[in-house]
C-alpha positions in Angstrom: -4.5 -9.4 -51.3 -5.7 -12.2 -49.1 -2.3 -12.7 -47.6 -1.8 -9.0 -47.0 -5.2 -8.7 -45.2 -4.4 -11.7 -42.9 -1.0 -10.4 -42.1 -2.5 -7.0 -41.2 -4.8 -8.7 -38.7 -2.0 -10.7 -37.2 0.1 -7.5 -36.7 -2.9 -5.8 -35.2 -3.3 -8.6 -32.6 0.3 -8.0 -31.5 0.0 -4.2 -31.2 -1.9 -4.2 -27.9 0.8 -6.1 -26.2 3.5 -3.6 -27.3 1.2 -0.7 -26.6 0.4 -2.1 -23.1 4.1 -2.2 -22.2 4.6 1.4 -23.4 1.6 2.7 -21.5 2.7 0.9 -18.3 6.1 2.7 -18.6 4.4 6.0 -19.1 2.0 5.5 -16.2 4.7 4.4 -13.8 6.7 7.5 -14.7 3.7 9.7 -14.2 3.1 8.2 -10.8 6.6 9.1 -9.7 6.4 12.6 -11.2 3.2 13.3 -9.3 5.1 12.9 -6.1 6.8 16.2 -6.7 3.7 18.1 -7.8 0.8 16.7 -5.7 -0.5 18.8 -2.8 -2.6 16.2 -1.0 -2.1 16.3 2.8 -0.8 12.9 3.9 -1.4 11.4 7.4 1.7 12.7 9.0 2.2 16.0 7.1 1.5 19.0 9.4 0.4 16.6 12.2 3.6 16.6 14.1 3.3 18.9 17.1 -0.5 19.1 16.7 -1.9 15.6 17.0 1.2 13.4 17.1 4.8 13.3 18.0 7.6 12.2 15.7 5.9 8.8 15.4 2.4 7.6 16.0 0.2 4.5 15.6 -1.5 4.4 12.2 -3.3 1.3 13.4 -4.6 0.4 15.9 -5.7 3.9 16.9 -3.7 5.4 19.8 -4.7 7.6 22.7 -5.0 11.3 22.2 -1.6 13.0 22.0 -0.3 16.0 23.9 3.1 17.6 23.8 3.2 17.8 27.6 2.9 14.1 28.0 4.4 12.3 25.0 7.7 11.8 26.9 6.0 10.4 29.9 5.9 6.6 30.4 4.1 4.4 29.9 1.7 5.8 27.4 2.7 9.4 26.4 -0.8 10.7 26.9 -2.7 12.5 29.6 -5.8 10.5 28.6 -6.7 7.2 30.1 -8.1 4.1 28.4 -10.3 5.2 25.5 -12.1 3.5 22.6 -10.8 0.0 22.0 -10.0 -1.4 18.6 -10.7 -5.0 17.8 -7.3 -6.8 17.4 -7.0 -10.4 16.0 -5.5 -13.1 18.3 -3.7 -14.4 15.2 -2.2 -12.7 12.1 -2.3 -9.2 13.8 -0.1 -6.2 12.9 0.8 -2.7 14.0 1.3 0.2 11.6 3.1 3.4 12.2 3.0 6.9 10.7 6.4 8.4 10.9 7.1 12.1 10.6 10.7 12.1 11.8 13.6 9.6 12.0 13.3 7.4 15.1 15.5 4.8 16.8 15.1 1.8 19.1 11.4 1.4 18.3 9.8 -1.2 20.6 6.3 -2.6 20.9 5.1 -4.2 24.2 1.7 -5.3 25.4 -0.1 -5.4 28.7 -3.0 -7.9 29.1 -5.1 -5.9 31.6 -7.8 -3.3 31.5 -5.8 -0.3 32.6 -2.0 -0.5 32.7 -0.5 2.3 34.6 3.2 1.5 35.0 6.1 0.5 32.7 6.3 -2.8 34.5 2.8 -3.7 33.2 4.2 -3.8 29.7 6.5 -6.8 30.3 6.0 -8.7 27.0 7.6 -7.4 23.8 5.6 -8.4 20.7 7.9 -7.1 17.9 11.7 -7.2 17.9 13.3 -3.8 18.5 13.6 -1.9 15.3 16.9 -0.1 15.3 15.9 2.8 13.0 12.9 4.0 11.0 12.7 6.7 8.3 9.8 9.1 7.6 6.9 7.3 5.9 4.7 4.4 6.9 5.8 1.0 8.3 4.0 -2.1 9.3 5.1 -4.9 11.6 3.5 -8.3 12.0 2.6 -9.4 15.5 3.0 -13.1 16.6 0.0 -15.0 17.8 -1.0 -14.3 21.4 -0.2 -16.8 24.1 -2.6 -19.8 24.5 -3.9 -18.6 27.8 -5.2 -15.3 26.3 -8.9 -15.8 25.2 -11.2 -13.7 22.9 -12.7 -10.7 24.7 -9.5 -10.0 26.7 -8.7 -6.3 26.9 -5.1 -5.2 26.3 -3.0 -2.2 25.6 -0.1 -2.0 23.1 2.7 0.3 24.0 5.0 2.1 21.5 8.4 3.4 22.8 11.0 5.0 20.6 13.8 7.6 20.7 13.8 10.7 18.4 14.6 14.4 18.3 11.7 16.8 18.2 12.3 20.0 16.2 16.0 19.5 16.2 16.1 19.2 20.0 18.0 16.6 22.0 17.2 12.9 21.4 14.7 11.6 24.0 12.3 8.8 24.5 8.6 9.0 23.4 5.6 6.9 24.2 2.2 6.1 22.7 -0.5 3.5 23.6 -3.3 1.8 21.7 -6.1 0.2 23.6 -7.5 -3.0 22.0 -9.9 -5.9 22.6 -8.6 -9.3 21.3 -10.9 -11.3 19.1 -10.7 -14.5 17.1 -9.2 -14.0 13.6 -12.4 -15.4 12.2 -14.5 -12.8 14.0 -12.2 -9.9 13.1 -14.0 -7.4 10.9 -12.2 -5.0 8.5 -8.6 -5.0 7.3 -5.3 -3.8 8.7 -3.6 -1.0 6.7 -0.3 -2.9 6.5 2.2 -1.4 4.0 5.7 -0.1 4.0 6.9 3.1 2.2 9.6 5.7 3.0 10.0 9.1 1.6 13.4 8.3 0.1 11.9 5.5 -2.0 10.0 8.0 -4.1 11.8 11.2 -3.6 12.3 13.0 -7.0 15.5 14.8 -7.9 16.0 17.9 -5.9 16.7 21.2 -7.6 19.6 23.2 -6.1 17.9 26.5 -6.9 14.4 25.9 -5.7 13.0 24.2 -2.6 9.7 22.4 -3.2 8.6 23.1 0.4 7.6 19.5 1.2 8.8 17.7 4.3 10.1 14.2 4.0 7.0 13.0 5.8 4.8 14.8 3.2 6.6 13.2 0.3 6.0 9.8 1.8 2.3 10.4 2.1 2.1 11.8 -1.4 3.9 8.7 -2.7 1.2 6.5 -1.2 -1.5 8.4 -2.9 0.4 8.4 -6.2 0.7 4.6 -6.1 -3.0 4.1 -5.4 -3.9 6.5 -8.2 -1.4 4.8 -10.6 -2.9 1.4 -9.9 -6.3 2.7 -10.7 -5.1 4.2 -14.0 -3.3 0.9 -14.9 -6.5 -1.0 -14.2 -8.5 1.2 -16.6 -5.7 0.9 -19.3 -5.6 -2.9 -18.9 -9.4 -3.1 -19.4 -9.3 -1.1 -22.6 -6.4 -3.1 -24.0 -8.2 -6.3 -23.1 -11.1 -5.2 -25.2 -8.9 -4.3 -28.1 -7.0 -7.6 -27.9 -10.3 -9.5 -27.9 -11.5 -7.6 -31.0 -8.3 -8.4 -32.8 -8.6 -12.1 -31.9 -12.2 -12.1 -33.2 -11.1 -10.5 -36.5 -8.4 -13.0 -36.9 -10.8 -15.9 -36.3 -13.2 -14.4 -38.8 -10.4 -14.1 -41.4 -9.4 -17.7 -40.9 -13.0 -18.9 -41.3 -13.3 -16.8 -44.5 -10.1 -18.3 -45.9 -11.4 -21.9 -45.1 -14.7 -21.1 -46.8 -12.9 -19.8 -49.9 -10.8 -22.9 -50.1 -13.8 -25.1 -49.9 -15.6 -23.1 -52.5 -12.6 -23.3 -54.8 -12.4 -27.0 -54.3 -16.1 -27.4 -55.1 -15.8 -25.4 -58.3 -12.7 -27.3 -59.4 -14.5 -30.6 -58.8 -17.5 -29.4 -60.8 -15.3 -28.3 -63.7 -13.5 -31.7 -63.7 -16.8 -33.5 -63.9 -18.0 -31.3 -66.8 -14.7 -31.8 -68.7 -15.1 -35.6 -68.2 
């Protein structure tokens, strides 16, 4: 009976590990399935044609968009310089929200207070990206030149080619106004992540359209990932508690077995002395 009891505890201590693997698999599957059923409005869904063109800055914030100006260089906006975002001199990045496929995506910067012409944006800060798909993309920006100091104003230009509402392919522009700061003085965090709609797109039924654009699916996928990570965190906590309890039970059983052996040895010793 003692051996059976101890074996039971050992088996119990192994069960959380197996259970954890099974639940991880279920949670991952649930996160993918939720892509096809969620109705959360992502950043780019429904925004194209109202507050953004085919592509827009997710970070730093760009100037107000207008359909009449988004093909006009250098900034694709009828608005001038607006609220500036703090941008680190080192370890910076630019993030995009992408509603439609785009091509020849380029980022340039002008180190002055109010750039007005294409020639002001003479320095390219990210190598030209040949093609981007609907979703979200982030690109690291190299450190600024040594002659640029904290407090310097600048404007980052986005230029790309795309087709709006199945029209001809044409160039689009957007600008984000920033103030450069030391990395040590930079407050907040940059939303830098990469996800495309095709990475998480569920099987498509030939008989029924789910009504979601590719940009919407990309946004939903991001929410599903975040929610799935939260679920996995809670599961891990519960399983950790169970595993700790199983370990304590095992230690208690071992201590009990040692005590029994000592008691048996003591009794045997006493009996030997009496017999003598």
